[in-house]
C-alpha distance (Angstrom), angle and dihedral (degrees) to the residues before:
residue distance angle dihedral
M1 . . .
A2 3.77 . .
P3 3.81 106.8 .
R4 3.80 98.0 170.9
I5 3.83 91.4 50.4
D6 3.82 92.5 44.2
R7 3.81 92.8 48.1
R8 3.77 92.5 48.7
F9 3.79 94.2 52.0
E10 3.78 92.0 44.1
R11 3.78 89.9 53.6
L12 3.82 93.0 47.7
A13 3.81 91.7 48.6
A14 3.81 88.9 53.5
E15 3.84 88.1 50.5
R16 3.85 89.4 46.6
R17 3.77 89.3 -128.1
A18 3.76 133.2 130.7
A19 3.83 119.0 -118.9
L20 3.73 116.9 -110.1
V21 3.76 106.5 -141.6
T22 3.84 113.5 -169.0
F23 3.77 126.6 -164.0
I24 3.77 125.0 -151.5
M25 3.77 130.7 169.3
A26 3.79 114.9 -115.7
G27 3.81 108.9 -118.3
D28 3.78 97.3 14.7
P29 3.01 115.0 167.2
D30 3.79 89.9 -8.4
Y31 3.82 136.7 -29.6
A32 3.81 99.0 -96.4
T33 3.84 96.7 45.2
S34 3.81 90.8 44.1
L35 3.81 90.6 52.5
D36 3.78 91.1 47.9
V37 3.85 89.8 52.2
F38 3.84 90.3 46.4
K39 3.79 92.5 52.0
A40 3.85 92.3 46.8
L41 3.83 95.5 53.9
P42 3.82 102.2 81.8
A43 3.83 93.7 52.5
A44 3.80 89.5 48.0
G45 3.83 89.2 56.1
A46 3.74 108.8 -89.8
D47 3.86 110.3 145.6
V48 3.77 96.9 -172.5
I49 3.87 128.2 17.2
E50 3.77 125.7 -146.3
L51 3.80 110.9 -159.9
G52 3.78 114.7 -159.4
M53 3.82 119.1 -134.7
P54 3.83 104.2 -143.1
F55 3.83 114.2 -122.2
T56 3.77 132.3 175.8
D57 3.78 96.3 -129.8
P58 3.84 108.0 39.4
M59 3.84 100.0 173.7
A60 3.78 98.1 179.0
D61 3.80 97.1 45.1
G62 3.74 125.9 96.4
P63 3.79 125.4 -136.7
A64 3.84 97.2 -79.6
I65 3.78 95.8 54.5
Q66 3.79 92.8 38.1
A67 3.78 88.8 56.2
A68 3.82 91.8 48.0
G69 3.77 90.9 51.7
Q70 3.84 90.0 50.6
R71 3.81 91.5 49.8
A72 3.78 89.8 51.2
L73 3.81 95.7 47.8
K74 3.81 90.2 47.7
T75 3.79 90.4 60.6
G76 3.75 92.0 48.6
Q77 3.80 103.4 -98.0
T78 3.84 112.5 169.9
L79 3.72 134.5 -179.6
R80 3.80 89.8 -107.2
A81 3.84 89.7 54.0
T82 3.82 89.5 48.7
L83 3.80 89.1 56.2
A84 3.81 89.7 48.1
M85 3.85 87.3 55.0
V86 3.78 90.9 54.4
A87 3.83 90.2 49.4
S88 3.77 91.2 51.8
F89 3.80 92.4 47.5
R90 3.74 91.7 46.3
A91 3.81 92.6 54.4
G92 3.80 88.5 66.2
D93 3.80 100.4 30.8
P94 3.79 118.7 43.9
D95 3.78 95.9 171.7
T96 3.79 116.1 46.3
P97 3.80 112.4 95.2
V98 3.84 114.0 -120.9
I99 3.77 121.6 -160.3
L100 3.78 125.4 -173.2
M101 3.74 113.8 -138.7
G102 3.77 127.5 -167.5
Y103 3.77 144.7 73.3
F104 3.82 137.3 -36.6
N105 3.75 99.7 -119.5
P106 3.85 99.2 76.2
I107 3.88 88.3 46.1
Y108 3.77 91.0 50.0
V109 3.85 91.5 49.7
Y110 3.85 90.3 48.0
G111 3.79 91.0 48.9
V112 3.82 120.5 -103.0
S113 3.78 98.7 -119.3
S114 3.78 92.9 42.2
F115 3.77 92.3 48.9
L116 3.73 94.4 48.2
R117 3.83 91.3 49.5
D118 3.82 92.1 47.9
A119 3.76 93.5 43.9
R120 3.79 91.8 52.7
L121 3.78 91.7 47.9
A122 3.76 91.2 49.3
G123 3.80 91.9 55.7
V124 3.81 101.0 -103.7
D125 3.86 113.0 157.7
G126 3.78 104.0 -167.5
L127 3.78 149.4 -8.1
I128 3.75 134.7 -125.9
V129 3.82 108.0 -169.0
V130 3.73 107.7 174.5
D131 3.81 99.1 -162.6
C132 3.78 98.5 52.7
P133 3.83 108.1 93.8
P134 3.85 123.3 -164.8
E135 3.77 90.2 -100.0
E136 3.86 88.3 66.7
D137 3.89 95.8 46.7
D138 3.79 91.2 125.1
E139 3.84 90.6 62.1
L140 3.83 97.8 60.9
C141 3.83 115.9 -25.0
I142 3.81 98.3 67.2
P143 3.83 94.4 39.4
A144 3.78 89.8 49.6
R145 3.77 92.3 52.1
D146 3.79 90.2 46.8
A147 3.84 87.3 52.8
G148 3.81 91.2 53.5
L149 3.80 98.4 -102.2
A150 3.73 124.5 127.1
F151 3.79 114.6 -121.3
I152 3.81 106.9 -150.1
R153 3.73 116.5 -159.0
L154 3.77 130.1 -150.8
A155 3.83 120.8 -124.6
T156 3.84 115.9 -167.5
P157 3.78 139.1 -171.3
T158 3.79 86.4 -94.3
T159 3.83 94.8 54.1
D160 3.79 97.5 106.0
E161 3.78 128.6 -169.6
A162 3.77 91.8 -87.4
R163 3.78 93.5 52.4
L164 3.80 100.2 37.7
P165 3.87 96.5 79.6
A166 3.77 91.0 56.5
A167 3.82 91.2 49.2
L168 3.80 91.4 51.0
A169 3.81 98.8 39.5
N170 3.86 99.0 95.1
T171 3.82 99.5 14.2
C172 3.78 118.1 125.6
G173 3.78 135.5 169.3
F174 3.79 96.1 34.5
V175 3.77 141.0 -30.8
Y176 3.83 115.2 -106.3
Y177 3.82 108.6 -146.0
V178 3.83 112.7 -158.9
S179 3.76 103.3 -142.7
I180 3.81 97.8 -159.3
T181 3.77 138.7 36.3
G182 3.83 111.4 -113.1
V183 3.77 133.9 30.8
T184 3.76 131.1 -25.4
G185 3.78 116.3 -72.3
A186 3.79 92.3 8.8
A187 3.83 100.3 119.2
T188 3.73 144.9 -0.6
P189 3.81 117.3 -97.8
N190 3.77 121.4 -118.0
P191 3.84 104.1 -119.8
Q192 3.82 96.0 -151.4
L193 3.81 91.9 52.9
V194 3.77 91.8 44.7
R195 3.78 91.8 52.8
Q196 3.84 91.1 50.5
E197 3.80 91.3 50.5
V198 3.76 94.1 46.5
V199 3.84 89.4 52.8
R200 3.78 90.3 47.1
I201 3.81 94.3 51.8
K202 3.79 93.0 44.3
R203 3.77 88.3 57.0
R204 3.82 87.0 63.8
T205 3.80 102.7 41.9
A206 3.80 143.2 29.4
L207 3.82 91.3 -142.7
P208 3.76 121.0 109.0
V209 3.80 114.4 -96.4
V210 3.80 115.0 -136.8
V211 3.82 122.4 -172.0
G212 3.77 127.4 -146.3
F213 3.79 145.8 147.5
G214 3.81 110.9 82.8
V215 3.83 100.0 27.5
R216 3.73 96.6 130.8
D217 3.81 109.7 162.6
V218 3.78 148.2 6.7
S219 3.84 95.1 -77.7
S220 3.81 94.6 50.3
A221 3.79 91.1 44.8
A222 3.84 90.6 52.6
A223 3.79 90.8 48.9
I224 3.81 94.0 52.2
A225 3.82 92.3 41.5
G226 3.76 88.0 62.3
M227 3.76 93.6 60.4
A228 3.82 108.4 30.1
D229 3.78 139.6 48.7
G230 3.72 91.5 -111.7
V231 3.77 145.2 -3.0
V232 3.79 128.2 -136.7
V233 3.81 121.6 -145.6
G234 3.76 115.7 -173.6
S235 3.80 118.1 137.1
A236 3.85 92.3 47.0
V237 3.80 90.2 53.2
V238 3.79 95.4 48.5
E239 3.78 88.7 44.7
A240 3.79 88.4 56.3
V241 3.79 88.4 56.2
R242 3.85 92.1 49.1
A243 3.79 93.9 47.5
S244 3.83 90.0 54.6
L245 3.76 95.8 54.7
K246 3.79 126.6 101.5
D247 3.83 114.2 -152.8
G248 3.72 88.6 -15.4
A249 3.83 94.8 -56.4
A250 3.79 130.3 110.8
T251 3.74 119.7 -97.2
R252 3.79 134.5 -164.3
A253 3.79 87.5 -91.5
T254 3.85 97.0 56.1
V255 3.87 99.9 88.7
S256 3.80 94.1 35.1
S257 3.81 93.0 51.3
V258 3.79 90.4 55.6
V259 3.81 92.4 44.1
E260 3.83 91.9 52.3
L261 3.77 92.4 49.4
V262 3.81 93.5 47.8
E263 3.83 91.1 46.8
S264 3.81 88.9 55.5
L265 3.84 91.9 46.3
A266 3.77 90.9 50.4
R267 3.80 91.2 53.4
A268 3.80 88.1 52.1
C269 3.86 90.6 55.2
A270 3.83 93.0 51.5
P271 3.81 114.9 112.5
G272 3.80 95.8 -110.9
A273 3.78 93.8 49.4
S274 3.82 100.1 44.8
G275 3.78 104.2 26.8
H276 3.84 88.8 -129.4
L277 3.69 112.9 179.1
């Protein structure tokens, strides 16, 4: 179903290392710079890349990712352009899993079947669409799986034992555990509670469990990497982009700032640093 994702997590398990999953917003701060950042991530240590699909009403995103989406939209980033970015990336990197993350509205406007066909042709491996609950699986989740794309579901601190089976039913690739209640980057996760939830989810599924939302820096990444199959860092990466800009435009430091951050995060996910088992 998701061979690149499966192969990557199998390799990381053999290395006894947590996956570093990095999020960037497509088109932030402009198409060319965003593509340069995208292409630089694997060599910097990103194992899986989440590519944000800019949207005008990102209800689950905190201020940093909202601002990144607004910068991208202002420069004309579209969903079609985002797929073109993936195709360009894939021409030089046949192995790194790429997951599109965002909201259903742009996909609906594009046309679900057309989007799934074009995403597959571009080299997308999976989707995280935060506003598609299990009750609406026929809208996107099932068609995505039929098209050969992993549909990756979110589990949250409020996903209780009664709700968890529905959340896991059609999930593939990995399970994304949201470590906090609220929006991205809004709080710091409680490591003890995260560990308990990861164990609880892994009792119900053989899929890898990856933790995100609230992983802000090297120390929190290292802590999460010691208890999960992967750690997602998003707000900190897009904030590195923002901090490098001058008058809203990219500078010579934009790509290197992201690369330096991701390199430090990758070191934090290494077995000796995190104690990952």
